[in-house]
Structures are given as C-alpha cells and as structure tokens.
C-alpha positions as CSV (number, residue, x, y, z in Angstrom):
1,M,-71.6,-99.2,40.3
2,F,-68.7,-99.6,38.0
3,T,-69.8,-96.7,35.9
4,K,-70.3,-94.5,38.9
5,R,-66.9,-95.2,40.3
6,K,-65.4,-94.5,36.9
7,V,-67.3,-91.2,36.6
8,R,-66.3,-90.3,40.2
9,R,-62.7,-91.1,39.5
10,E,-62.7,-89.1,36.4
11,T,-64.3,-86.2,38.3
12,L,-61.5,-86.4,40.9
13,I,-58.9,-86.3,38.1
14,L,-60.7,-83.3,36.6
15,K,-60.6,-81.6,40.0
16,A,-56.8,-82.2,40.2
17,A,-56.2,-81.1,36.6
18,P,-56.9,-77.4,37.2
19,S,-54.2,-77.3,39.8
20,E,-51.6,-78.5,37.4
21,A,-52.9,-76.1,34.7
22,G,-52.8,-73.4,37.2
23,M,-49.2,-74.1,37.9
24,R,-48.5,-74.0,34.2
25,A,-50.3,-70.7,34.0
26,I,-48.3,-69.2,36.8
27,A,-45.1,-70.4,35.1
28,S,-46.2,-68.9,31.8
29,F,-47.1,-65.7,33.6
30,L,-43.7,-65.5,35.2
31,L,-41.9,-66.2,31.9
32,L,-44.0,-63.5,30.2
33,S,-43.2,-61.1,33.0
34,L,-39.5,-61.8,32.6
35,A,-39.8,-61.3,28.9
36,A,-41.7,-58.1,29.4
37,S,-39.0,-56.9,31.8
38,A,-36.3,-57.7,29.3
39,R,-38.2,-55.9,26.6
40,A,-38.6,-52.9,28.9
41,E,-34.9,-52.5,29.0
42,R,-34.9,-50.4,25.9
43,C,-35.9,-46.9,25.2
44,E,-38.1,-46.1,22.2
45,T,-36.5,-43.3,20.2
46,S,-38.0,-41.6,17.2
47,S,-34.8,-40.0,15.8
48,V,-31.1,-39.8,16.1
49,T,-29.7,-36.3,15.7
50,L,-26.2,-35.3,14.8
51,H,-24.5,-32.0,15.5
52,C,-21.1,-31.4,13.9
53,Q,-19.0,-29.8,16.7
54,S,-15.5,-29.2,15.3
55,R,-13.5,-29.5,12.0
56,C,-16.7,-29.7,10.1
57,A,-15.0,-28.8,6.8
58,G,-17.8,-26.8,5.2
59,L,-20.7,-29.0,6.6
60,N,-23.8,-27.3,7.6
61,E,-23.3,-27.2,11.3
62,T,-27.0,-27.4,12.1
63,S,-28.3,-30.8,13.1
64,Y,-28.6,-33.9,10.9
65,S,-31.4,-36.3,11.7
66,S,-32.2,-39.8,10.6
67,T,-34.3,-42.7,11.9
68,N,-32.7,-45.2,9.5
69,P,-29.7,-45.2,7.2
70,S,-30.5,-45.5,3.6
71,P,-31.0,-49.0,2.3
72,E,-27.8,-48.8,0.2
73,Q,-25.8,-48.3,3.3
74,V,-26.9,-51.5,4.9
75,F,-26.6,-53.8,1.9
76,S,-24.8,-57.1,2.5
77,G,-21.4,-57.6,1.0
78,K,-22.9,-60.2,-1.3
79,A,-25.5,-57.7,-2.6
80,L,-22.8,-55.1,-3.2
81,S,-20.5,-57.5,-5.0
82,S,-23.3,-58.3,-7.4
83,G,-23.2,-54.6,-8.5
84,A,-26.6,-53.8,-7.2
85,S,-25.4,-50.6,-5.6
86,A,-22.1,-49.8,-7.3
87,Q,-23.1,-46.1,-7.6
88,H,-22.9,-45.6,-3.8
89,A,-19.3,-44.5,-3.0
90,L,-19.7,-45.2,0.7
91,M,-19.9,-48.9,0.4
92,V,-17.6,-49.5,-2.6
93,E,-14.8,-47.1,-1.7
94,P,-12.1,-49.0,0.1
95,L,-10.6,-47.6,3.2
96,P,-6.9,-46.5,3.0
97,Q,-4.6,-49.4,3.8
98,Q,-2.2,-47.5,6.0
99,G,-2.3,-48.6,9.6
100,G,-1.7,-46.9,12.9
101,S,-3.5,-44.3,14.8
102,P,-5.3,-41.6,12.7
103,T,-3.1,-39.0,14.4
104,V,0.2,-39.0,16.2
105,P,-0.5,-38.9,19.9
106,T,1.6,-36.3,21.7
107,Q,2.0,-35.3,25.3
108,P,-1.5,-34.3,26.5
109,S,-1.8,-30.5,26.7
110,D,-4.6,-28.0,26.9
111,V,-2.9,-26.0,24.1
112,E,-4.9,-25.9,20.9
113,F,-3.7,-28.3,18.2
114,S,-2.8,-27.1,14.7
115,N,-1.4,-28.7,11.6
116,Q,2.0,-27.8,12.8
117,T,1.6,-29.7,16.2
118,V,-0.2,-32.8,15.1
119,Y,-0.6,-34.7,11.8
120,A,-4.0,-34.6,10.2
121,P,-6.0,-37.9,10.1
122,A,-4.8,-40.4,7.5
123,H,-8.4,-41.4,6.8
124,R,-11.1,-39.3,5.3
125,A,-13.5,-37.8,7.8
126,L,-16.9,-39.4,8.1
127,S,-19.9,-37.5,6.7
128,P,-23.1,-37.4,8.8
129,D,-24.8,-40.0,6.5
130,Q,-21.8,-42.3,6.9
131,L,-21.8,-42.0,10.6
132,M,-25.5,-42.8,10.6
133,A,-24.6,-46.1,8.8
134,I,-22.3,-47.0,11.7
135,V,-24.9,-46.1,14.3
136,G,-27.6,-48.0,12.5
137,P,-31.4,-47.6,12.8
138,A,-32.6,-45.9,15.9
139,S,-35.2,-48.7,16.5
140,A,-32.5,-51.4,16.5
141,V,-30.1,-49.8,19.0
142,D,-29.6,-51.8,22.2
143,W,-30.1,-50.0,25.5
144,V,-28.4,-51.1,28.7
145,P,-29.2,-50.3,32.4
146,L,-26.6,-47.9,33.8
147,D,-26.4,-49.5,37.2
148,A,-25.0,-52.7,35.8
149,A,-23.2,-51.4,32.7
150,G,-19.5,-51.8,32.2
151,F,-17.6,-49.0,30.5
152,A,-15.1,-50.1,27.8
153,C,-12.1,-47.9,26.8
154,V,-12.7,-45.3,24.1
155,D,-11.1,-47.0,21.1
156,G,-12.2,-47.5,17.5
157,R,-11.6,-51.3,17.6
158,H,-14.7,-52.5,19.5
159,A,-16.8,-54.5,17.2
160,R,-19.3,-55.4,19.9
161,V,-21.8,-52.9,21.3
162,G,-21.1,-51.2,24.6
163,L,-20.6,-48.0,26.6
164,Y,-17.3,-46.2,26.5
165,A,-15.2,-44.0,28.8
166,Y,-11.6,-42.8,28.6
167,G,-9.6,-45.5,30.4
168,G,-12.8,-47.6,30.8
169,D,-14.0,-48.5,34.3
170,L,-10.5,-48.6,35.6
171,G,-9.8,-45.0,34.5
172,E,-13.0,-43.8,36.1
173,F,-12.2,-45.6,39.4
174,A,-8.7,-44.1,39.4
175,L,-10.4,-40.7,38.9
176,A,-12.8,-41.3,41.8
177,L,-10.0,-42.2,44.2
178,T,-7.9,-39.2,43.0
179,V,-10.8,-36.8,43.9
180,L,-11.3,-38.7,47.2
181,E,-7.7,-37.8,48.1
182,H,-8.3,-34.2,47.1
183,V,-11.4,-33.9,49.2
184,G,-9.9,-35.6,52.2
185,E,-6.5,-34.0,51.8
186,R,-4.8,-37.3,52.5
187,Q,-3.2,-40.2,50.7
188,I,-4.9,-43.5,50.2
189,G,-2.7,-46.6,50.6
190,Q,-2.7,-49.9,48.7
191,A,-4.8,-51.8,51.3
192,E,-7.5,-49.1,51.3
193,T,-7.5,-49.0,47.5
194,T,-8.1,-52.7,47.3
195,R,-10.8,-52.6,49.9
196,L,-12.7,-49.8,48.1
197,F,-12.1,-51.5,44.8
198,E,-13.6,-54.8,46.0
199,G,-16.5,-52.9,47.6
200,W,-17.3,-51.3,44.3
201,L,-17.0,-54.7,42.5
202,Q,-19.4,-56.2,45.1
203,R,-22.0,-53.5,44.3
204,L,-21.7,-54.3,40.6
205,H,-21.8,-58.0,41.2
206,D,-25.0,-57.7,43.2
207,V,-26.8,-56.3,40.1
208,G,-25.1,-58.5,37.6
209,G,-22.8,-55.7,36.4
210,K,-19.3,-55.7,34.9
211,F,-16.0,-53.8,35.3
212,F,-13.9,-53.3,32.3
213,S,-10.3,-52.4,31.5
214,C,-8.3,-52.6,28.3
215,I,-4.8,-53.1,26.8
216,D,-3.4,-53.0,23.3
217,A,-2.4,-56.3,21.8
218,A,1.0,-54.8,21.0
219,A,1.6,-53.9,24.7
220,V,0.7,-57.5,25.6
221,A,3.3,-58.8,23.1
222,Q,5.9,-56.4,24.7
223,L,5.0,-57.7,28.1
224,A,5.3,-61.3,27.1
225,A,8.7,-60.7,25.6
226,A,9.9,-58.8,28.7
227,V,9.0,-61.6,31.0
228,G,10.0,-64.5,28.8
229,Q,6.4,-65.7,28.0
230,P,5.0,-66.9,24.7
231,S,3.9,-64.1,22.3
232,D,0.3,-65.4,22.5
233,L,0.2,-64.8,26.3
234,L,-3.3,-64.6,27.7
235,L,-2.9,-61.7,30.0
236,G,-6.3,-62.2,31.6
237,A,-5.2,-65.6,32.9
238,A,-1.4,-65.0,33.3
239,P,0.6,-68.0,34.6
240,E,1.3,-67.7,38.3
241,E,5.1,-67.8,37.9
242,A,4.9,-64.7,35.6
243,Q,2.5,-62.6,37.6
244,A,5.0,-60.8,39.8
245,S,7.2,-59.8,36.8
246,L,4.1,-58.8,34.8
247,L,2.8,-56.6,37.6
248,L,6.1,-54.7,37.9
249,R,5.8,-53.7,34.2
250,L,2.0,-53.2,34.0
251,I,2.4,-50.0,36.1
252,A,5.1,-48.7,33.7
253,P,3.6,-46.3,31.1
254,E,5.2,-48.0,28.2
255,F,3.4,-51.3,29.0
256,V,0.0,-50.0,30.0
257,G,-1.6,-50.2,26.5
258,S,-4.3,-47.6,27.2
259,E,-3.5,-44.0,26.3
260,H,-5.6,-42.6,29.1
261,L,-4.1,-44.7,31.9
262,K,-0.7,-44.4,30.4
263,W,-0.8,-40.6,30.5
264,M,-2.3,-40.6,34.0
265,L,0.9,-42.4,35.0
266,Q,3.3,-40.6,32.8
267,Y,1.9,-37.1,33.2
268,A,0.4,-37.3,36.7
269,E,0.8,-33.6,37.3
270,T,-1.0,-32.7,34.1
271,Y,-3.8,-35.0,35.0
272,A,-3.9,-33.7,38.7
273,T,-3.5,-37.2,40.1
274,R,-0.8,-39.1,42.0
275,R,1.1,-41.7,40.1
276,A,1.4,-44.1,43.1
277,L,-2.4,-44.1,43.4
278,V,-3.0,-45.0,39.8
279,E,-0.4,-47.8,40.2
280,Q,-2.4,-49.1,43.2
281,V,-5.6,-49.2,41.2
282,V,-3.9,-51.2,38.5
283,R,-2.5,-53.6,41.1
284,S,-5.9,-54.1,42.7
285,F,-7.5,-54.9,39.3
286,Y,-4.9,-57.5,38.2
287,G,-4.7,-58.9,41.7
288,A,-8.4,-59.8,41.5
289,L,-8.3,-60.8,37.8
290,W,-5.5,-63.3,38.3
291,N,-6.9,-64.8,41.5
292,Q,-9.1,-67.7,40.2
293,Y,-10.6,-68.1,43.7
294,H,-11.6,-64.4,44.1
295,P,-15.4,-64.3,44.6
296,L,-15.7,-61.2,42.4
297,R,-13.4,-62.3,39.6
298,S,-16.3,-62.9,37.2
299,T,-17.2,-59.2,37.4
300,L,-13.9,-58.2,35.7
301,E,-13.1,-58.2,32.0
302,L,-9.9,-57.3,30.3
303,H,-10.3,-56.2,26.6
304,V,-7.3,-56.9,24.4
305,L,-7.6,-54.5,21.5
306,R,-6.2,-55.9,18.2
307,G,-5.5,-54.6,14.8
308,A,-4.6,-51.3,13.2
309,R,-6.5,-48.2,14.3
310,A,-8.4,-46.2,11.6
311,E,-10.9,-43.9,13.4
312,R,-12.6,-41.3,11.2
313,A,-14.5,-39.3,13.7
314,V,-15.1,-38.6,17.4
315,V,-18.7,-39.1,18.7
316,H,-20.1,-37.9,22.0
317,V,-23.3,-39.8,22.8
318,H,-26.3,-38.3,24.7
319,A,-29.9,-39.6,25.3
320,S,-33.1,-37.9,26.1
321,H,-33.9,-37.0,29.7
322,W,-36.6,-39.8,29.8
323,C,-34.2,-42.5,28.7
324,A,-31.1,-41.4,30.6
325,E,-32.6,-40.0,33.9
326,E,-36.0,-41.6,34.3
327,L,-35.3,-45.1,32.9
328,A,-31.5,-45.0,33.7
329,L,-30.7,-46.5,30.3
330,A,-27.9,-45.7,27.8
331,P,-27.6,-46.6,24.1
332,A,-24.9,-49.3,23.5
333,L,-23.0,-48.9,20.3
334,S,-20.1,-50.5,18.5
335,S,-17.2,-48.3,17.5
336,L,-16.2,-50.5,14.5
337,N,-18.2,-52.1,11.8
338,R,-18.0,-52.5,8.0
339,A,-19.1,-48.9,7.5
340,G,-16.1,-47.5,9.4
341,S,-14.4,-46.9,12.8
342,V,-15.0,-44.0,15.3
343,L,-14.0,-43.0,18.8
344,I,-17.2,-43.1,20.9
345,Y,-17.5,-41.4,24.3
346,H,-20.7,-41.8,26.3
347,A,-20.3,-38.5,28.1
348,Q,-23.8,-38.4,29.7
349,A,-23.6,-42.0,30.9
350,V,-20.1,-41.5,32.3
351,G,-21.5,-38.5,34.3
352,Q,-24.2,-40.8,35.8
353,R,-21.6,-43.5,36.6
354,R,-19.5,-40.8,38.4
355,D,-22.5,-40.0,40.5
356,A,-22.9,-43.6,41.5
357,L,-19.2,-43.8,42.4
358,V,-19.5,-40.7,44.6
359,R,-22.6,-42.2,46.4
360,Y,-20.6,-45.4,47.1
361,L,-17.3,-43.8,48.2
362,S,-19.0,-41.1,50.3
363,T,-20.2,-43.8,52.6
364,A,-17.5,-46.5,52.1
365,A,-14.6,-44.2,52.8
366,S,-13.9,-42.1,55.8
367,V,-11.8,-38.9,55.7
368,G,-10.2,-38.2,58.9
369,G,-13.1,-39.7,60.8
370,A,-15.5,-37.3,59.1
371,T,-18.1,-38.0,56.4
372,V,-17.4,-37.0,52.8
373,E,-19.4,-34.0,51.5
374,R,-21.2,-35.6,48.6
375,A,-22.0,-32.5,46.6
376,D,-18.5,-31.2,46.8
377,F,-17.1,-34.6,45.9
378,L,-19.3,-34.9,42.8
379,S,-18.6,-31.4,41.6
380,R,-14.9,-31.9,41.8
381,M,-15.2,-35.3,40.2
382,H,-17.1,-33.9,37.2
383,T,-14.6,-31.0,36.9
384,L,-11.5,-33.1,37.0
385,G,-13.0,-36.0,35.0
386,D,-14.1,-33.8,32.2
387,G,-10.7,-32.1,32.1
388,Q,-8.9,-35.4,32.0
389,A,-11.1,-36.7,29.2
390,H,-10.6,-33.5,27.2
391,L,-6.8,-33.9,27.5
392,T,-6.8,-37.5,26.3
393,E,-9.3,-36.8,23.5
394,K,-7.2,-34.0,22.1
395,A,-4.0,-36.1,22.2
396,V,-5.6,-39.2,20.7
397,A,-8.1,-37.7,18.3
398,G,-6.1,-34.7,17.1
399,M,-7.7,-33.3,14.0
400,L,-10.5,-35.8,13.7
401,R,-14.0,-34.4,13.1
402,S,-16.2,-34.3,16.2
403,Y,-19.9,-35.0,16.4
404,S,-22.5,-34.9,19.1
405,L,-25.0,-37.8,18.7
406,I,-28.4,-37.4,20.5
407,F,-31.1,-40.1,20.8
408,Q,-34.5,-38.4,21.1
C-alpha cells in the first residue's frame, strides 16, 4: 500500500509538472517573440551607395558603393599607434586644430554662394572612402521605427546615432504650425499652440517616441550669465526662480543656439513664417520640459551640443522603398566619430514625419470650423519645409562637399 501511494503521489506530481513546464514554455515563447520583434526592427541592406552632388573637386560623380569600410579604416587607436597601418593617411593624418564652424554662417539667402560671399571650409573635404568609414558597415547600421523616432538637429557634434532634421523636432513642429496658419489663413495663439503641441507629444508618448530640440553650449553659457546663474547651468532642469528670465531670452535669436530656429526667428519673412508663432512653439517646449509634474515630460529631450565644429561634408540620407515605406524604418547614424564629422540630413525620413504631422494636425486643428484639406496641407508643408532646409543648409554648410547616401 505504501508503495502504491507513493507511486500514485509521484504520478500526481508528474501530472502537475507539465503545467509548470507549459508556463515556462509560454514565457520562453513570449521572450523569443519579443526578441524576434526587436530583431525585426532593422532592414537588411546589401550596399551603401554614395553620389557626390556638389563641389566634387574632380571626383567621378557616378556612384561609389561599399558594404564595409576597409579594415584599415576601422583599426583601433591602439593598433594604429603600434604602426600596423602607418601607411594609411586617413587614420594617421591629424585633423586641423582650428575650431569653429567650417564656414562663416551668413544671412540665409537663395543666392548662390561663391568664394567671395562665404569662406571655404577650414577642413579638408571627405573622400567617399572616408565617408564610408564614418557610416560604417551596412550590416551594422541601426534602424529605428519612424513612428517613434525623435529627430535631432543637423549638427556635426552628435556622437550617438540618430535621425536628423534642421531644427530637430522643434523646427519641424514650428514648420507644421506655420503651414497650418497658411492653409487656414488665420493666426494660432499660444493656448492653441500648447494644446496642439501636447497632443502631438501624447501621440509620440503612446508609441514610446521622443521629441528633440537642441542648443549650443555657448548659448547656454550666455543665458546663464544673462540671468545670473552658474556657468554650468543645466538648461533642461532650470531652477524655478530663473525660468521666467530664461524664457524671455530663449525666444531671442542670439540665445537660441540652433541656427535653423535662430533664423526662423531673425529672418521670419525669408522663412515665410511668423516670428510670434515660432516664439510660441519655443515657450510650449520649455514650459513642458521645466514642469517636472507634466505627464509628457519624459518624451522631451534637449541636446546641448558641445565642442568646436569641424564638419567636412554634407550628407543626405535615403533608404530603399522597402525599408522606408513598407517597414517604416530609417537608418540611424552618428554625425561624429573618430573618422570625422559631417552634417547629416535624413531628407526622406523627414518627409515621412511631415506626413504624420499633417495627419495629426488635419484632425486635431479646426480652421474656421472647416476640416483641413490634407493633400493641400502636405503639399505646402513639403514645399516650405524643403525651402527652409535649403536656406539653412546653404548658410551653415557653405562650400562643403555634398553627398547623397542611399541604403539599398
């Protein structure tokens, strides 16, 4: 009897065991599914193609393709210092030490630049092979979903990978409201600006997205001095007693710290926008950023760009139709690494973000009680946005060599 009971008890235990194992199997399956989902957030590309677009200085202007930079271009500093690759000028040639922008930014204008109107770059232009070293192997490029991606400012000091737009997300939102005013033939006030801004943040927050803006570290130092704060002021978490004084200055062009936003304020007519509207967008951003109890504050990021600028090329990034349109992914790149510094503009991804903004604003905003015509809104936004980006790029990049970078 004792043996039978023992056997029976063991049998019951065995009957219970598959249930626990089943639970473990389900958990493992879910983890594998999540891992598979994470792995799916990338687009397999077989090549990266470069086209030199302007100031090619004798380069063959047909495409340059590469799946990987040469091994010499990705040696570690230790390997190079050992003399293993001393014959490769790219990695042993020091960059010029002079600081500052590679050009002298001037008033944005659609007049063609010449050597008489803007200084030539202080740093040698990047060759296609050198640019490939900055981009890295095609198989190692990170891809990010466009619905949740934040757009950082076009600047050559981003060491972390990301997507880039002129003025960042803040510049694109100011553009969207500008076009909304054009379409509706009316002015948008501060209260509506904040309502629409927070509605867009909510959409990003719901999908785990981010909203970026930027400022130069030198502008932060000027702001701190102007309001009597320490030079190491953390602008993203400004003390409450200084916020009102800071906000008065953050809408002044000399304190903005982003060329694109600065010129939207300073040359509003040239950028076909309304200065007061851009000021409202800036106030809405910092109002949410400085409110530690704001439910959407975690969606916002302010990038403080530090160090001297030494960009050596302008790069417009595009992806294949499958990656960009079908999978809605974009290649995330860093504009600064040990191989050099470049200005990167994700022109195609920015276009898709504008489409998302139009879809949101065409339903969230009413124009005189009527609905917004989405097709007209989008067409105007692309036209004005491309024009504004062109103005800023010419004023910032000047005589830098320009490339088109295509992931295929």
